[in-house]
C-alpha positions as CSV (number, residue, x, y, z in Angstrom):
1,M,192.7,58.6,-12.2
2,Q,191.7,55.9,-11.0
3,T,189.3,52.7,-12.6
4,M,186.4,53.6,-10.7
5,K,182.2,51.9,-10.9
6,I,179.5,53.8,-9.9
7,N,176.1,52.7,-8.5
8,Y,173.2,55.2,-7.2
9,D,170.3,53.9,-5.9
10,K,167.5,56.6,-5.9
11,H,166.0,55.2,-4.3
12,F,167.7,54.8,-1.2
13,D,170.0,57.8,-2.4
14,T,173.3,56.5,-1.9
15,L,176.3,56.1,-4.1
16,Y,178.7,53.3,-4.2
17,V,182.2,54.1,-5.7
18,A,184.6,51.5,-5.9
19,F,188.4,51.8,-6.9
20,A,188.8,47.9,-6.2
21,S,187.5,44.7,-5.6
22,N,185.9,44.9,-1.4
23,D,185.7,41.0,-0.6
24,N,188.0,42.2,1.9
25,S,186.8,45.4,3.3
26,Y,185.7,47.0,5.8
27,G,183.2,50.7,6.1
28,D,184.9,53.4,8.2
29,D,182.0,55.5,8.8
30,S,184.6,58.4,10.5
31,Q,185.2,60.8,7.7
32,N,182.8,62.7,8.0
33,S,179.7,60.9,6.7
34,I,181.5,59.0,3.8
35,I,181.5,55.7,4.3
36,L,185.3,54.7,3.3
37,L,185.8,51.0,2.2
38,R,189.1,49.9,3.0
39,D,191.1,46.5,2.2
40,M,191.6,44.7,5.6
41,D,194.8,43.4,5.1
42,T,196.8,46.9,3.6
43,E,193.6,49.8,5.1
44,E,193.5,50.8,1.6
45,I,190.3,52.8,0.6
46,T,188.9,50.3,-1.6
47,G,185.7,52.8,-2.1
48,I,183.6,54.7,0.0
49,T,179.6,54.7,0.0
50,I,177.8,58.2,0.3
51,L,174.5,58.6,2.5
52,S,171.0,61.0,1.3
53,F,173.5,61.6,-1.9
54,M,172.1,63.7,-3.9
55,K,170.3,65.2,-0.9
56,K,173.4,66.3,0.1
57,Y,174.8,67.7,-3.4
58,Q,171.7,70.4,-4.7
59,T,172.4,71.5,-0.3
60,N,175.7,71.6,-0.6
61,T,176.6,69.4,2.3
62,L,178.8,67.6,1.6
63,P,181.7,66.6,3.1
64,E,184.3,67.1,1.0
65,L,186.3,63.2,-0.4
66,P,189.1,62.0,0.7
67,I,192.1,63.8,-1.2
68,E,194.0,61.1,-1.6
69,L,191.6,59.8,-3.8
70,G,192.0,62.3,-6.7
71,I,188.1,62.3,-7.5
72,S,186.2,65.0,-7.4
73,I,182.0,65.1,-7.6
74,E,181.7,67.4,-10.4
75,D,183.6,66.2,-12.8
76,D,184.4,62.3,-12.1
77,I,180.9,61.0,-10.6
78,L,177.7,63.7,-10.9
79,P,178.4,63.5,-15.6
80,R,178.9,59.4,-14.4
81,I,175.7,59.1,-13.2
82,N,173.4,61.3,-14.8
83,Q,173.3,59.4,-17.9
């Protein structure tokens, strides 16, 4: 698994996950309500943003993460935001 920086904003129920610097990234919201941050030069995924994260998780309506990310909500993300 790659190194991740995770930030969950409870007030706005928004999850931010960065895999690399996203200084040169743009948001691509075409992946089932997951905003993919992509490097403008390489198109590599540098992060994701999920709006209404907990609401979607608790109602089992979270879309699948792109398989190329190699991460799991339950195994890789939830344990780090529930600390």
